[in-house]
N, CA, C and O atoms as CSV, one atom per row, in Angstrom:
chain,resi,resn,atom,element,x,y,z
A,1,MET,N,N,-1.156,-23.276,-12.320
A,1,MET,CA,C,0.324,-22.333,-12.442
A,1,MET,C,C,0.046,-21.046,-12.101
A,1,MET,O,O,0.647,-20.375,-11.261
A,2,ASN,N,N,-0.989,-20.678,-12.852
A,2,ASN,CA,C,-1.575,-19.238,-12.803
A,2,ASN,C,C,-1.720,-19.106,-11.220
A,2,ASN,O,O,-1.069,-18.258,-10.611
A,3,ASP,N,N,-2.555,-19.935,-10.607
A,3,ASP,CA,C,-3.016,-19.462,-9.107
A,3,ASP,C,C,-2.024,-19.412,-8.379
A,3,ASP,O,O,-1.821,-18.469,-7.614
A,4,PHE,N,N,-1.157,-20.540,-8.516
A,4,PHE,CA,C,0.223,-20.405,-7.579
A,4,PHE,C,C,0.866,-19.225,-7.939
A,4,PHE,O,O,1.072,-18.509,-6.960
A,5,ALA,N,N,1.389,-18.612,-9.357
A,5,ALA,CA,C,1.804,-17.073,-9.438
A,5,ALA,C,C,1.065,-16.225,-8.531
A,5,ALA,O,O,1.632,-15.533,-7.685
A,6,LEU,N,N,0.017,-16.255,-8.661
A,6,LEU,CA,C,-0.902,-15.074,-7.865
A,6,LEU,C,C,-0.835,-15.181,-6.641
A,6,LEU,O,O,-0.831,-14.146,-5.975
A,7,LEU,N,N,-0.777,-16.204,-6.124
A,7,LEU,CA,C,-0.410,-16.035,-4.723
A,7,LEU,C,C,0.771,-16.019,-3.957
A,7,LEU,O,O,0.903,-15.675,-2.783
A,8,ILE,N,N,1.715,-16.479,-4.851
A,8,ILE,CA,C,3.063,-15.719,-4.499
A,8,ILE,C,C,3.348,-14.156,-4.472
A,8,ILE,O,O,3.848,-13.481,-3.572
A,9,LEU,N,N,2.859,-13.761,-5.791
A,9,LEU,CA,C,2.482,-12.278,-6.223
A,9,LEU,C,C,1.977,-11.545,-5.264
A,9,LEU,O,O,2.618,-10.554,-4.914
A,10,ARG,N,N,0.585,-11.891,-4.550
A,10,ARG,CA,C,0.094,-11.057,-3.682
A,10,ARG,C,C,0.621,-11.406,-2.424
A,10,ARG,O,O,0.803,-10.413,-1.720
A,11,THR,N,N,0.857,-12.225,-2.022
A,11,THR,CA,C,1.538,-12.759,-0.547
A,11,THR,C,C,3.104,-11.789,-0.096
A,11,THR,O,O,3.362,-11.136,0.916
A,12,ILE,N,N,3.779,-12.020,-1.133
A,12,ILE,CA,C,5.237,-11.318,-1.316
A,12,ILE,C,C,5.036,-9.840,-1.259
A,12,ILE,O,O,5.349,-9.129,-0.304
A,13,SER,N,N,4.528,-9.476,-2.283
A,13,SER,CA,C,4.353,-7.995,-2.218
A,13,SER,C,C,3.576,-7.593,-1.247
A,13,SER,O,O,4.084,-6.653,-0.635
A,14,SER,N,N,2.358,-7.979,-0.779
A,14,SER,CA,C,1.742,-7.569,0.384
A,14,SER,C,C,2.619,-7.945,1.671
A,14,SER,O,O,2.530,-7.225,2.665
A,15,ALA,N,N,3.429,-9.015,1.669
A,15,ALA,CA,C,4.212,-9.015,2.962
A,15,ALA,C,C,5.289,-7.964,2.861
A,15,ALA,O,O,5.656,-7.465,3.924
A,16,PHE,N,N,5.863,-7.544,1.714
A,16,PHE,CA,C,6.908,-6.448,1.741
A,16,PHE,C,C,6.115,-5.254,2.435
A,16,PHE,O,O,6.555,-4.848,3.511
A,17,MET,N,N,4.870,-4.610,1.845
A,17,MET,CA,C,4.027,-3.613,2.392
A,17,MET,C,C,3.977,-3.614,3.685
A,17,MET,O,O,4.407,-2.642,4.305
A,18,LEU,N,N,3.376,-4.844,4.411
A,18,LEU,CA,C,3.165,-4.904,5.765
A,18,LEU,C,C,4.461,-4.682,6.515
A,18,LEU,O,O,4.569,-3.742,7.303
A,19,PHE,N,N,5.350,-5.451,6.303
A,19,PHE,CA,C,6.671,-5.153,7.378
A,19,PHE,C,C,7.512,-3.824,7.019
A,19,PHE,O,O,8.177,-3.128,7.786
A,20,ALA,N,N,7.314,-3.687,5.762
A,20,ALA,CA,C,8.489,-2.376,5.370
A,20,ALA,C,C,8.021,-1.141,5.756
A,20,ALA,O,O,8.614,-0.303,6.435
A,21,HIS,N,N,6.647,-1.068,5.161
A,21,HIS,CA,C,5.673,0.245,5.332
A,21,HIS,C,C,4.727,0.192,6.309
A,21,HIS,O,O,4.729,1.282,6.881
A,22,GLY,N,N,3.908,-0.556,6.787
A,22,GLY,CA,C,2.616,-0.781,7.303
A,22,GLY,C,C,3.278,-0.729,8.645
A,22,GLY,O,O,3.166,0.264,9.364
A,23,LEU,N,N,3.807,-1.542,8.909
A,23,LEU,CA,C,4.473,-1.856,10.714
A,23,LEU,C,C,5.070,-0.437,11.147
A,23,LEU,O,O,4.803,0.271,12.117
A,24,PRO,N,N,5.865,-0.287,10.216
A,24,PRO,CA,C,6.839,0.893,11.054
A,24,PRO,C,C,5.594,2.283,11.171
A,24,PRO,O,O,5.536,3.036,12.144
A,25,LYS,N,N,4.734,2.369,10.021
A,25,LYS,CA,C,3.836,3.889,10.446
A,25,LYS,C,C,3.040,3.085,11.348
A,25,LYS,O,O,2.711,3.808,12.289
A,26,LEU,N,N,2.662,2.117,11.461
A,26,LEU,CA,C,1.733,1.528,13.097
A,26,LEU,C,C,2.146,1.885,14.113
A,26,LEU,O,O,1.428,2.433,14.950
A,27,ASN,N,N,3.456,1.648,14.284
A,27,ASN,CA,C,4.542,2.060,15.589
A,27,ASN,C,C,4.615,3.483,15.868
A,27,ASN,O,O,4.707,3.881,17.029
A,28,ARG,N,N,4.573,4.452,14.655
A,28,ARG,CA,C,4.715,5.636,14.666
A,28,ARG,C,C,3.476,6.516,14.781
A,28,ARG,O,O,3.542,7.739,14.897
A,29,LEU,N,N,2.371,5.836,14.741
A,29,LEU,CA,C,1.091,6.100,15.145
A,29,LEU,C,C,0.821,6.182,16.593
A,29,LEU,O,O,0.347,7.104,17.256
A,30,PHE,N,N,1.250,4.953,16.947
A,30,PHE,CA,C,0.755,4.580,18.304
A,30,PHE,C,C,1.963,4.859,19.105
A,30,PHE,O,O,1.920,4.306,20.204
A,31,SER,N,N,3.183,5.655,18.850
A,31,SER,CA,C,4.038,6.336,19.669
A,31,SER,C,C,3.721,7.364,20.263
A,31,SER,O,O,2.700,7.979,19.956
A,32,SER,N,N,4.497,7.733,21.185
A,32,SER,CA,C,4.139,8.803,22.392
A,32,SER,C,C,4.704,10.077,22.173
A,32,SER,O,O,4.431,11.095,22.809
A,33,GLY,N,N,5.619,9.952,21.108
A,33,GLY,CA,C,6.095,11.358,20.601
A,33,GLY,C,C,5.254,11.899,19.679
A,33,GLY,O,O,4.325,11.192,19.289
A,34,GLU,N,N,5.412,13.329,19.114
A,34,GLU,CA,C,4.897,14.072,18.247
A,34,GLU,C,C,4.619,13.476,16.650
A,34,GLU,O,O,5.557,13.568,15.859
A,35,ILE,N,N,3.730,13.056,16.333
A,35,ILE,CA,C,3.551,12.754,15.079
A,35,ILE,C,C,3.847,13.506,13.987
A,35,ILE,O,O,3.198,14.550,13.928
A,36,SER,N,N,4.845,13.258,12.844
A,36,SER,CA,C,5.252,13.917,11.766
A,36,SER,C,C,5.180,13.267,10.574
A,36,SER,O,O,5.858,12.246,10.453
A,37,PHE,N,N,4.406,13.691,9.533
A,37,PHE,CA,C,4.112,12.497,8.505
A,37,PHE,C,C,3.565,13.753,7.466
A,37,PHE,O,O,3.239,14.895,7.790
A,38,ALA,N,N,3.580,13.183,6.225
A,38,ALA,CA,C,3.227,14.052,4.947
A,38,ALA,C,C,1.684,14.424,4.982
A,38,ALA,O,O,1.029,13.443,5.334
A,39,ASP,N,N,1.175,15.153,4.813
A,39,ASP,CA,C,-0.246,15.683,4.550
A,39,ASP,C,C,-0.428,16.130,3.011
A,39,ASP,O,O,-0.609,17.295,2.658
A,40,PRO,N,N,-0.354,15.040,2.171
A,40,PRO,CA,C,-0.668,15.440,0.752
A,40,PRO,C,C,-1.938,15.835,0.599
A,40,PRO,O,O,-2.090,16.791,-0.160
A,41,LEU,N,N,-2.852,15.399,1.076
A,41,LEU,CA,C,-4.223,15.714,0.753
A,41,LEU,C,C,-5.167,16.718,1.612
A,41,LEU,O,O,-6.386,16.884,1.583
A,42,GLY,N,N,-3.905,17.466,2.570
A,42,GLY,CA,C,-4.573,18.667,3.445
A,42,GLY,C,C,-5.925,17.932,4.417
A,42,GLY,O,O,-6.994,18.518,4.584
A,43,ILE,N,N,-5.657,16.764,4.902
A,43,ILE,CA,C,-6.742,16.526,5.897
A,43,ILE,C,C,-5.811,16.658,7.290
A,43,ILE,O,O,-6.399,16.641,8.372
A,44,GLY,N,N,-4.507,16.776,7.253
A,44,GLY,CA,C,-3.802,16.548,8.647
A,44,GLY,C,C,-3.226,15.547,8.733
A,44,GLY,O,O,-3.602,14.482,8.242
A,45,THR,N,N,-1.890,15.785,9.579
A,45,THR,CA,C,-1.155,14.715,9.402
A,45,THR,C,C,-1.560,13.441,10.157
A,45,THR,O,O,-1.013,12.359,9.945
A,46,VAL,N,N,-2.546,13.623,11.048
A,46,VAL,CA,C,-2.849,11.964,12.185
A,46,VAL,C,C,-3.675,11.598,11.105
A,46,VAL,O,O,-3.192,10.565,10.641
A,47,PRO,N,N,-4.748,11.950,10.428
A,47,PRO,CA,C,-5.833,11.164,9.863
A,47,PRO,C,C,-4.909,10.843,8.337
A,47,PRO,O,O,-5.334,9.895,7.677
A,48,SER,N,N,-3.785,11.537,7.827
A,48,SER,CA,C,-3.109,11.098,6.797
A,48,SER,C,C,-2.293,9.472,7.066
A,48,SER,O,O,-2.346,8.414,6.439
A,49,LEU,N,N,-1.483,9.942,8.423
A,49,LEU,CA,C,-1.174,8.851,8.915
A,49,LEU,C,C,-1.849,7.699,9.375
A,49,LEU,O,O,-1.251,6.623,9.361
A,50,ALA,N,N,-3.019,7.777,9.783
A,50,ALA,CA,C,-4.032,6.633,9.920
A,50,ALA,C,C,-4.229,5.900,8.954
A,50,ALA,O,O,-3.976,4.698,9.038
A,51,LEU,N,N,-4.734,6.467,7.797
A,51,LEU,CA,C,-5.312,6.262,6.777
A,51,LEU,C,C,-4.301,5.202,5.771
A,51,LEU,O,O,-4.664,4.129,5.289
A,52,ALA,N,N,-2.870,5.889,5.615
A,52,ALA,CA,C,-1.708,4.970,5.335
A,52,ALA,C,C,-1.478,3.625,6.300
A,52,ALA,O,O,-1.167,2.536,5.817
A,53,VAL,N,N,-1.653,3.828,7.588
A,53,VAL,CA,C,-1.692,2.572,8.233
A,53,VAL,C,C,-3.033,1.521,7.986
A,53,VAL,O,O,-3.047,0.290,8.025
A,54,PHE,N,N,-3.983,2.339,7.757
A,54,PHE,CA,C,-5.390,1.372,7.523
A,54,PHE,C,C,-4.989,0.370,6.191
A,54,PHE,O,O,-5.227,-0.837,6.219
A,55,SER,N,N,-4.449,0.942,5.208
A,55,SER,CA,C,-3.961,0.210,3.822
A,55,SER,C,C,-2.813,-0.210,4.091
A,55,SER,O,O,-2.599,-1.374,3.754
A,56,GLU,N,N,-2.054,0.300,4.549
A,56,GLU,CA,C,-0.774,-0.500,4.396
A,56,GLU,C,C,-0.532,-1.600,5.253
A,56,GLU,O,O,0.134,-2.585,4.936
A,57,PHE,N,N,-1.014,-1.439,6.207
A,57,PHE,CA,C,-1.098,-2.717,7.378
A,57,PHE,C,C,-2.381,-3.523,7.376
A,57,PHE,O,O,-2.355,-4.753,7.376
A,58,LEU,N,N,-3.311,-2.943,7.375
A,58,LEU,CA,C,-4.570,-3.666,7.492
A,58,LEU,C,C,-4.863,-4.684,6.271
A,58,LEU,O,O,-5.150,-5.881,6.289
A,59,CYS,N,N,-4.664,-3.651,5.059
A,59,CYS,CA,C,-5.505,-4.199,3.819
A,59,CYS,C,C,-4.065,-5.142,3.352
A,59,CYS,O,O,-4.184,-5.947,2.428
A,60,SER,N,N,-2.924,-5.000,3.953
A,60,SER,CA,C,-2.062,-6.191,3.543
A,60,SER,C,C,-1.998,-7.410,3.983
A,60,SER,O,O,-1.689,-8.408,3.331
A,61,ILE,N,N,-2.364,-7.329,5.379
A,61,ILE,CA,C,-2.866,-8.624,6.055
A,61,ILE,C,C,-3.899,-9.239,5.488
A,61,ILE,O,O,-3.868,-10.464,5.372
A,62,LEU,N,N,-5.019,-8.477,5.025
A,62,LEU,CA,C,-6.219,-8.842,4.065
A,62,LEU,C,C,-5.991,-9.748,3.102
A,62,LEU,O,O,-6.524,-10.855,3.017
A,63,ILE,N,N,-4.844,-9.068,2.056
A,63,ILE,CA,C,-4.194,-9.629,0.817
A,63,ILE,C,C,-3.815,-10.830,1.056
A,63,ILE,O,O,-4.278,-11.821,0.491
A,64,VAL,N,N,-2.725,-10.834,2.128
A,64,VAL,CA,C,-1.657,-12.015,2.556
A,64,VAL,C,C,-2.694,-12.967,2.610
A,64,VAL,O,O,-2.788,-13.730,1.648
A,65,LEU,N,N,-3.566,-13.084,3.630
A,65,LEU,CA,C,-4.771,-14.178,3.861
A,65,LEU,C,C,-5.286,-14.177,2.803
A,65,LEU,O,O,-5.291,-15.390,2.588
A,66,GLY,N,N,-5.827,-13.646,1.781
A,66,GLY,CA,C,-6.670,-13.851,0.781
A,66,GLY,C,C,-7.976,-13.256,1.269
A,66,GLY,O,O,-8.907,-13.636,0.558
A,67,PHE,N,N,-8.422,-12.288,2.443
A,67,PHE,CA,C,-9.748,-12.108,2.522
A,67,PHE,C,C,-9.977,-10.780,1.943
A,67,PHE,O,O,-9.127,-9.890,1.977
A,68,PHE,N,N,-11.060,-10.668,1.445
A,68,PHE,CA,C,-11.590,-9.499,0.708
A,68,PHE,C,C,-10.715,-8.775,-0.033
A,68,PHE,O,O,-10.360,-7.625,0.225
A,69,MET,N,N,-10.309,-9.539,-1.096
A,69,MET,CA,C,-8.981,-8.935,-1.808
A,69,MET,C,C,-9.629,-8.044,-2.829
A,69,MET,O,O,-8.676,-7.566,-3.445
A,70,ARG,N,N,-10.709,-7.579,-3.323
A,70,ARG,CA,C,-10.828,-6.975,-4.144
A,70,ARG,C,C,-11.148,-5.402,-3.498
A,70,ARG,O,O,-10.756,-4.394,-4.086
A,71,ALA,N,N,-11.670,-5.363,-2.618
A,71,ALA,CA,C,-12.031,-4.351,-1.425
A,71,ALA,C,C,-10.546,-3.688,-0.773
A,71,ALA,O,O,-10.235,-2.499,-0.703
A,72,SER,N,N,-9.789,-4.855,-0.344
A,72,SER,CA,C,-8.386,-4.400,0.153
A,72,SER,C,C,-7.404,-3.912,-0.620
A,72,SER,O,O,-6.371,-3.324,-0.298
A,73,LEU,N,N,-7.856,-4.234,-1.743
A,73,LEU,CA,C,-6.876,-3.736,-3.054
A,73,LEU,C,C,-6.887,-2.209,-3.274
A,73,LEU,O,O,-5.934,-1.446,-3.430
A,74,ILE,N,N,-8.469,-1.916,-3.239
A,74,ILE,CA,C,-8.380,-0.226,-3.226
A,74,ILE,C,C,-8.086,0.902,-2.467
A,74,ILE,O,O,-7.978,2.024,-2.959
A,75,PRO,N,N,-7.926,0.598,-1.060
A,75,PRO,CA,C,-7.050,1.437,-0.284
A,75,PRO,C,C,-5.843,1.417,-0.580
A,75,PRO,O,O,-5.327,2.533,-0.527
A,76,LEU,N,N,-4.850,0.195,-1.017
A,76,LEU,CA,C,-3.468,0.106,-1.389
A,76,LEU,C,C,-3.462,1.139,-2.531
A,76,LEU,O,O,-2.704,2.108,-2.513
A,77,ILE,N,N,-4.495,0.852,-3.707
A,77,ILE,CA,C,-4.029,1.640,-4.897
A,77,ILE,C,C,-4.099,3.058,-4.687
A,77,ILE,O,O,-3.238,3.783,-5.184
A,78,ILE,N,N,-5.157,3.584,-3.914
A,78,ILE,CA,C,-4.936,4.803,-3.718
A,78,ILE,C,C,-3.968,5.438,-2.727
A,78,ILE,O,O,-3.923,6.668,-2.761
A,79,THR,N,N,-3.275,4.884,-1.949
A,79,THR,CA,C,-2.224,5.334,-0.969
A,79,THR,C,C,-1.267,5.278,-2.164
A,79,THR,O,O,-1.158,6.381,-2.701
A,80,MET,N,N,-0.587,4.362,-2.698
A,80,MET,CA,C,0.165,4.122,-3.722
A,80,MET,C,C,0.362,5.188,-4.958
A,80,MET,O,O,1.446,5.615,-5.354
A,81,PHE,N,N,-0.867,5.501,-5.448
A,81,PHE,CA,C,-1.429,6.699,-6.311
A,81,PHE,C,C,-0.845,7.862,-5.568
A,81,PHE,O,O,0.081,8.406,-6.170
A,82,VAL,N,N,-1.177,8.399,-4.350
A,82,VAL,CA,C,-1.122,9.525,-3.795
A,82,VAL,C,C,0.430,9.815,-3.427
A,82,VAL,O,O,0.882,10.956,-3.517
A,83,ALA,N,N,1.343,8.545,-2.942
A,83,ALA,CA,C,2.691,8.492,-3.014
A,83,ALA,C,C,3.184,8.599,-3.824
A,83,ALA,O,O,4.205,9.275,-3.695
A,84,GLY,N,N,2.880,8.047,-5.265
A,84,GLY,CA,C,3.822,8.018,-6.437
A,84,GLY,C,C,3.505,9.796,-6.881
A,84,GLY,O,O,4.403,10.636,-6.944
A,85,PHE,N,N,2.533,9.980,-7.059
A,85,PHE,CA,C,1.975,11.141,-7.746
A,85,PHE,C,C,1.830,12.182,-7.350
A,85,PHE,O,O,2.098,13.208,-7.975
A,86,ILE,N,N,1.313,12.112,-6.079
A,86,ILE,CA,C,1.299,13.582,-5.180
A,86,ILE,C,C,2.243,13.700,-4.294
A,86,ILE,O,O,2.850,14.762,-4.435
A,87,HIS,N,N,2.611,13.068,-3.458
A,87,HIS,CA,C,3.604,13.078,-2.446
A,87,HIS,C,C,5.104,13.397,-3.233
A,87,HIS,O,O,5.711,14.468,-3.230
A,88,HIS,N,N,5.428,12.337,-3.788
A,88,HIS,CA,C,6.553,12.466,-4.516
A,88,HIS,C,C,6.731,12.938,-5.905
A,88,HIS,O,O,7.664,12.650,-6.655
A,89,ALA,N,N,5.472,13.887,-6.213
A,89,ALA,CA,C,5.290,14.249,-7.750
A,89,ALA,C,C,7.012,14.993,-8.001
A,89,ALA,O,O,7.651,14.700,-9.011
A,90,ALA,N,N,7.538,15.877,-7.017
A,90,ALA,CA,C,8.520,16.546,-7.435
A,90,ALA,C,C,9.796,15.947,-7.423
A,90,ALA,O,O,10.695,16.308,-8.182
A,91,ASP,N,N,9.929,14.894,-6.451
A,91,ASP,CA,C,11.280,13.923,-6.298
A,91,ASP,C,C,11.561,13.278,-7.494
A,91,ASP,O,O,10.754,13.033,-8.390
A,92,PRO,N,N,12.859,12.990,-7.461
A,92,PRO,CA,C,13.505,12.429,-8.763
A,92,PRO,C,C,12.676,10.734,-8.621
A,92,PRO,O,O,12.245,10.174,-7.613
A,93,PHE,N,N,12.695,10.242,-10.167
A,93,PHE,CA,C,12.050,8.767,-10.075
A,93,PHE,C,C,12.693,7.625,-9.026
A,93,PHE,O,O,12.065,6.681,-8.547
A,94,SER,N,N,13.826,7.885,-8.836
A,94,SER,CA,C,14.228,6.973,-7.775
A,94,SER,C,C,13.448,7.028,-6.476
A,94,SER,O,O,13.328,6.007,-5.800
A,95,GLN,N,N,12.795,8.439,-6.018
A,95,GLN,CA,C,12.442,8.325,-4.875
A,95,GLN,C,C,10.679,7.597,-4.775
A,95,GLN,O,O,10.021,7.077,-3.874
A,96,LYS,N,N,10.445,7.910,-6.184
A,96,LYS,CA,C,8.899,7.292,-6.487
A,96,LYS,C,C,8.474,5.764,-6.854
A,96,LYS,O,O,7.385,5.192,-6.809
A,97,GLU,N,N,9.851,5.311,-7.257
A,97,GLU,CA,C,9.814,4.064,-7.776
A,97,GLU,C,C,9.301,2.820,-6.970
A,97,GLU,O,O,8.996,1.807,-7.598
A,98,LYS,N,N,9.232,2.844,-6.092
A,98,LYS,CA,C,8.587,1.865,-4.942
A,98,LYS,C,C,7.091,1.888,-5.033
A,98,LYS,O,O,6.387,0.910,-5.283
A,99,ALA,N,N,6.636,3.248,-4.777
A,99,ALA,CA,C,5.353,3.455,-4.719
A,99,ALA,C,C,4.651,2.718,-6.103
A,99,ALA,O,O,3.652,2.001,-6.151
A,100,LEU,N,N,5.632,3.206,-7.296
A,100,LEU,CA,C,4.770,2.975,-8.837
A,100,LEU,C,C,4.657,1.584,-9.036
A,100,LEU,O,O,3.641,1.165,-9.592
A,101,LEU,N,N,5.880,0.492,-8.527
A,101,LEU,CA,C,5.922,-0.458,-8.602
A,101,LEU,C,C,4.827,-1.310,-7.868
A,101,LEU,O,O,4.421,-2.396,-8.282
A,102,PHE,N,N,4.354,-0.609,-6.595
A,102,PHE,CA,C,3.486,-1.446,-5.951
A,102,PHE,C,C,2.095,-0.764,-6.387
A,102,PHE,O,O,1.075,-1.232,-5.883
A,103,LEU,N,N,2.005,0.106,-7.120
A,103,LEU,CA,C,0.728,0.549,-7.816
A,103,LEU,C,C,0.677,-0.208,-8.843
A,103,LEU,O,O,-0.482,-0.579,-9.032
A,104,LEU,N,N,1.416,-0.617,-9.609
A,104,LEU,CA,C,1.331,-1.631,-11.080
A,104,LEU,C,C,1.155,-2.817,-10.321
A,104,LEU,O,O,0.192,-3.452,-10.750
A,105,ILE,N,N,1.738,-3.377,-9.322
A,105,ILE,CA,C,1.610,-4.615,-8.728
A,105,ILE,C,C,-0.002,-4.621,-8.502
A,105,ILE,O,O,-0.830,-5.092,-9.282
A,106,TYR,N,N,-0.226,-4.061,-7.394
A,106,TYR,CA,C,-1.658,-3.950,-7.164
A,106,TYR,C,C,-2.751,-3.763,-7.787
A,106,TYR,O,O,-3.810,-4.174,-7.312
A,107,ASN,N,N,-2.687,-3.081,-9.011
A,107,ASN,CA,C,-3.663,-2.999,-10.013
A,107,ASN,C,C,-3.258,-4.198,-11.361
A,107,ASN,O,O,-3.917,-3.918,-12.363
A,108,LEU,N,N,-2.756,-4.869,-11.472
A,108,LEU,CA,C,-2.564,-5.969,-11.970
A,108,LEU,C,C,-3.220,-7.359,-11.348
A,108,LEU,O,O,-3.615,-8.291,-12.050
A,109,ILE,N,N,-3.260,-7.326,-9.969
A,109,ILE,CA,C,-3.702,-8.469,-8.954
A,109,ILE,C,C,-5.351,-8.638,-9.537
A,109,ILE,O,O,-5.464,-9.713,-10.126
A,110,PRO,N,N,-6.274,-8.066,-9.518
A,110,PRO,CA,C,-7.567,-8.165,-10.024
A,110,PRO,C,C,-7.817,-8.485,-11.326
A,110,PRO,O,O,-8.747,-9.256,-11.564
A,111,LEU,N,N,-6.995,-7.923,-12.437
A,111,LEU,CA,C,-6.652,-8.587,-13.786
A,111,LEU,C,C,-6.538,-10.098,-13.673
A,111,LEU,O,O,-7.312,-10.985,-14.033
A,112,TRP,N,N,-5.567,-10.134,-13.180
A,112,TRP,CA,C,-4.631,-11.661,-12.893
A,112,TRP,C,C,-5.998,-12.657,-12.268
A,112,TRP,O,O,-6.494,-13.684,-12.731
A,113,PHE,N,N,-6.300,-11.947,-11.168
A,113,PHE,CA,C,-7.492,-13.096,-10.460
A,113,PHE,C,C,-8.524,-13.240,-11.009
A,113,PHE,O,O,-9.106,-14.275,-10.686
A,114,ASN,N,N,-9.230,-12.356,-12.039
A,114,ASN,CA,C,-10.360,-12.756,-12.975
A,114,ASN,C,C,-9.758,-13.309,-14.178
A,114,ASN,O,O,-10.496,-13.316,-15.163
A,115,ASN,N,N,-8.654,-13.746,-14.311
A,115,ASN,CA,C,-8.284,-14.531,-15.404
A,115,ASN,C,C,-8.185,-13.697,-17.022
A,115,ASN,O,O,-8.094,-14.365,-18.051
A,116,THR,N,N,-8.220,-12.230,-17.040
A,116,THR,CA,C,-8.585,-11.713,-18.161
A,116,THR,C,C,-7.432,-11.227,-18.842
A,116,THR,O,O,-7.574,-10.419,-19.760
A,117,PHE,N,N,-6.114,-11.700,-18.435
A,117,PHE,CA,C,-4.849,-11.811,-19.571
A,117,PHE,C,C,-4.314,-12.683,-19.579
A,117,PHE,O,O,-3.386,-12.831,-20.375
């Protein structure tokens, strides 16, 4: 039963991330217009968007498929941490809630995967 619950948690949460966040960012990255994206780490808008696309699109696909789970979770955890605590730091809680929920889920998956709780 635990394995099935983990399967549902990781596939649905990563599918939400993939289709609601990753795919629109991928389309923005390859659009012909000028890219406007947050630069919370000061590395530039295009590299920030490319890193977000890598984690939210590619890593989400890998998690849905069950490949390289632990390695794929690391970029997503970092991205959600930056989104929740740096980019949305001054925003009300309702603005950072989704990022923090994804951060919680992506931090709990490896614990559950190792059956340590």
